[in-house]
N, C-alpha and C positions, 0 to 999 in steps of 0.2 A: 369357153375354156375347153381346151382339148387335153384329154388324158394321155400321158406318155406311156406307151406299152413297151415291154422288153423287145429287143430286136430278134430277128430270126437267128442271127449268129449266136446270141446268148442261149436261145432255146436249143439249137442244134448241138452246141458244145456242151451245155450243162445238163439238159434234161435226161439223156441216156444214163447219166451217173446219179443224178438226184432221185430219179424215180425209184430205183431199187432200194435206196437208203430210206426214202419216205415210206415205202411199203413195209420195210423192216421195222421202222419206228412205230408206225400205226399198229401193226400186228403185235409187236412186243408190248406196247402200252395197253392194248386191249386184253391180251392174254395174261400178262404178269403185273400190270400196273407199274411198269418200270421202263424207262428208255435206256438201253445199254450205252455205257460210255463209249464203246467201240463205234456205235452208230453216230454219236456226237462227233467223235474224231473223224470218222469217214466223211461226214458232211462238211466239216471244216476243211479237210484236205481237198475236197472237190473245189472249193473256192481258192485255196492256196495253189493247187497244181493246175487248175484249168481256167480259173476266173480271168487270168491275164490273157488267155486266148479268146475270151468271149467279149470283153469290154476294154475300153481304152485304159491305159496305165493309171491315170489319176482316179478313175472310177474304181478300179481294182483296189488301189490303196485305201480309198474311202471305205470300201467294204470291210477292211480290217478295223477301221475306227468305229464303224457301226457295230461290228461284232463285239468290240470292247464295251461300248455304251450299253448294248442290249444285255451283255453279261452282268454288268454292274446293276442295271435296273432289274434284271431277273433275280439276282441274289437278294436284292432289297425286297422284291415281291415275295420271294421264298421266305425270308425272315418274318414278313408280315402274315405268312400263312395263306397267301393268295394262290399259290401253285407250287408244284414240286420242284426240287432241285434239277431233276432230269429235264423237266419242261424248260427251265431257265437256261440250262446248258444247251439244249437243242435249239431253242429260239436264237441264242447267240450264234451258234454254229451255222445256222441257215441264213441269218440276216444279211450276210455279205452279198448274197444274191440280189437283194433289193437295192443295193447301192445305185444311185442314179435314177431310181424308180419314182413314180408319181406317188406322193404321200397319200392323197385321197384314194387312189387305187389300192395301195397297200393296207390302209386302215379299213377300207370297205371289204377287201379280201379277208382280212382277219375276222371281221364281224361275220361275214357270210360263211366262212369255214367253221367258225366256232358254233354258230347257230345250226348250220347244216350237219356238222358232226354230232352235236348234242341230240338233235331231233332224230337223226338216223340211228345213232347208237341206242337211244332209249326206245325207239320203235322196234329195232331188230332184236332186242333182248326179250321181246314178247312174241317172237315168231318161233313156233315150236321146231321147225326144221333147222333154223339157225342155232337154237340152243342145243339140239341134238348133235349138230356138226361141231360145235365148240363148247362142250360141256364144262371144260376146265378153265375157261376164261374168267379171271378174277374180276374184270370190269363189270360183268353182268350183275354181280351182287354187291359191288362196292358203292358206298355213298359218294365217293369221289368220282370225278369224270376223267377219263383218259385223254387229257389235253393233247397228248402226242398225236392223236388222230387228227385233230384240227390243225395243229402246227405242221404236221407232215403234208397235209393237203395244200398249204399255202404256197410253197415254192413250186409245186407241180402245176397248180392252176395259174400261178403267175407266169411261169415259162410257157405254158400252153396258150396264154393270151397273145403271145407273139404270132400265132397262126391265125388270129382273128383278122378279118378284113378291116383295114384302117387306112386313112389317107393323110 
């Protein structure tokens, strides 16, 4: 079974715009424990305005269907207290990028980014230099985890996978 990676075209078109929004989301969620609605809108606009340049038309349209499904699932998860509304909205906004993607890769990426972000965040909060550099970050002392850190990493690593050698 061969895993389907994103194309170089997808990465070249989307990554320069996805990366700054992802950094914004990760930083904001760690500092304020909130994902700005403007960042959610920016990520959705990337798919709306540039997705059609990166993927075939049918895949681009499926991206919107996926975004709607993830939004509904996200709000149900939020109602159950599984994660925050900002996490649900951002997950939906970024999910179009995964249209046409390999489900095993996407689920593995979700698991790896979640575990990696949790371990890294929890370890970094005990590094004195990091705490001195970011003394006002709410996530250091919160019982909740800034899931935006893990979610923001997903589209970045997914698009970077296009640069991996594959045949």
